[in-house]
N, C-alpha and C positions, 0 to 999 in steps of 0.2 A: 694282362700287364697293365699296371697302373704307373703314370709318371708324375712324380712329386717334382715340381718345378724348383722348389726352394725349400731346403730343411737344413737344420743345425744338427740333427739327430738321426744318422744313418741307421737303418734297421740290418743292413746286411743282407736284404732281401736278393734272392738271385733271379727273380721273375720280374720285380718292378725296377723301373728306372729312377733313380733318384739323384737330383743334382745337389750336392752336399755344398753349403756355403761355408767358405774358409775365410778368416781374417789373414790379410798378408802376414801378420806376424806369426801365426800358427802353422803355416805351411811347412811340409817336410819334403825330403827328397823324392819319396812315393806319394803320388797323389792318388785319391780316389779315382774310379773309373770315370766318372763326369763331376766337375765341381765348378764353382763360380768363386772367384778370388777378388777381394776389394778391401777398401777401407772404410769401414761402417762409420758414419757421422759422429756416433757417440764415442768412438775410439780415436778420433783424431786429437792428436797432442803435438808437442813442439818437435817431434821427430817425423812429423808426416812427410816432409821432403824426402827423407831416405827411405820411407815406406814405399813411396811412390816410385823411386827409382827401383827398389826391388821389384814392384809390380809390373814396370816396364820390362824388367829383366825376363821374368818368368811368363808373362802374359800370353805369348805365342805358343806355350807348351799344349800338347795336342788334347791333355784331358780336361785343361781347363776350357770350358764350353761358353762360358759367359763371364763378364767383367760386372764386379759388384759383390755383396750388395754396397751401394753407394748412394748419396742423395742429399737431402736437405731435410733437418728437423729443427722446427721453431721451438720445441719444449726441452730439448735436452742436447748437449753438445757446445761445441765452441760457437764463437759468434758467426752470423751468418755469413759474413765475407768470407771468413776461413773456410766454412763447409762449401761455399761456392766455389773458391779456388780449387779445393780438392776434388769436387765433383766435375769441375771442367776438365781435371787431368784425367779422370776416368773415361770422360767421353772421347778424349784424344785416344787414350789406349783402346777403347772399343772400336773406334774408327780405324785405327792402325792395324788392328789384329781381325777386323771384320768379325766381331763377336758381339752378341747382343748384349745390352745394358740392364742388369737388375737393380731396380731403384727403390729406395727406403724413401717414404715422403710421410712427412707428419705436418699437416697445416700449411704445406708449401706447394700444393698443386698448381696454383696459378703461376708460380714462378718458374716451376719445372716445365709447364707447358708453354710459356712464353719463350724459354731457353731453347726449347725443341724447335719452335716456330722460328726463332732467330738462326739457330745453328743449321737446320735442315740436314741432320745426321743421315747417313745412308743405313745405318744399323738399327735394329729394332730396339726400342725402349720399352720396357716391362715394368709396369707399377707391381711391386710384389706386395703381399698382404692388403690388397686394395680394399678399401671400406670408405667409399666417397659417394655422395648422393649423385642422383641421376644426372643433374645438371652437370655437374664435374665430369661424369662419364661422357656425355655427349660432347664436351668441350675437348676432352682428350681424344676422342674418336676423329674429330675433325683433323686432328694432328697425328693421326695413324699409332696411337699408343696400343699396347697390349696389355693385359691385365691377368694378374694371377691371385686367385682368391683362396681363403682357408677358413680358420676358425670362426670368422664373424658370420659365417654362414649360418651358423648353429643359433645365432641370437636373432629373433624375430624382430627386435628392434633396431637391428643394426643396418646402417646405409647399404651394406654389400647385397643383403637379401632384396633390397628394393632395386639395386642397379643391375643385378645379375641378368634379368631378363631383357636388358637393353644392349647387352654386350654380345655382339656378333660371334658366332661360334668359331670362327676363323681367328678370333683375336682372345680366346680364353685359354687360361692354364690353371691349374690347381696345385695346393701347397699345404704342407703341415707347418712351416716356418720353425718356430722355436718351442713348440709343444710336443715334449717325448711321449704325452699320454694319447696323442691324437693320431689315428691311423689315416693313411691316404685312402684307404678303402672307404672309409666313413665319410669322407669329404665328398668323394665321388657320389656316393649313394645319396646324400643331402643335395648335392648339386643336381643330380638327375631328377630327383623329386621336384625340386624348385622349377626346374626347365621343362618339366613332363616329358622326359626322355628315359630310354633304357639305360642302365648303367653302362651296358656294352656299346651303346651309340656314342655315349659321353667319353668312353675309353677311345674310340677311334678318333673322335674329333680332336682330342688333345693330343693323341699320338701324331696325328696328321700336322697339327701346329707345330710341334716340337721337331719333327724331321724336316720340315720346311724352314724352320728358322734357324735350327742349330746344326743342320748339315752333318748329322751323325746316324750311324747305324745303331739303332735301339737294341738290336739283337747281338751286338759285339761287345764281349766284356774285355777290357784291356786296362793295364796298368803300366805306366812308363816312367822312367825316373829323369830328372833334369838336373 
């Protein structure tokens, strides 16, 4: 079994565990077995207060296992002050529901690390699509972040390849994100090669991390309505 921590394109696999990312605007009465729900910084507009009210209403639903993706992006989206307001609302919801936070971060690692240092949240914060240098990885580790890596691992020039060996095994996740052509199996195979592990070893590592942080039964298939 492969665990895909963050994907926008469910494969319908009955053997793998996929956490399907849903925008709060796109949720329906029936949710996937596991999903994360939030307001992506690119999608923040004048209706964000109403969207956050809806998120608060549904966030305790069992199939929603994480809050997000949410975060800060200095290259796209509204001004950073608005993004920060929305991000802080997600943090509050994460803490209230006791569910991990899936974080989108573009050129904002310093701000997010400082925010975590100041807030001292009880829930896990996970940088998804992590692709930052070793120095940023080390700073994030000091504040107990988790990391989910994906497509950038195939780029030999990417910072993710350089940082992967410095990420402790108990803080590592893998994902396909928004690439429908990328299989989670290929991500595991590449990561295992870079870490000098067997793929089966890496599967167990990520499975243990997922069960510890998300408190779910990875063998139980369930769909509920809210």
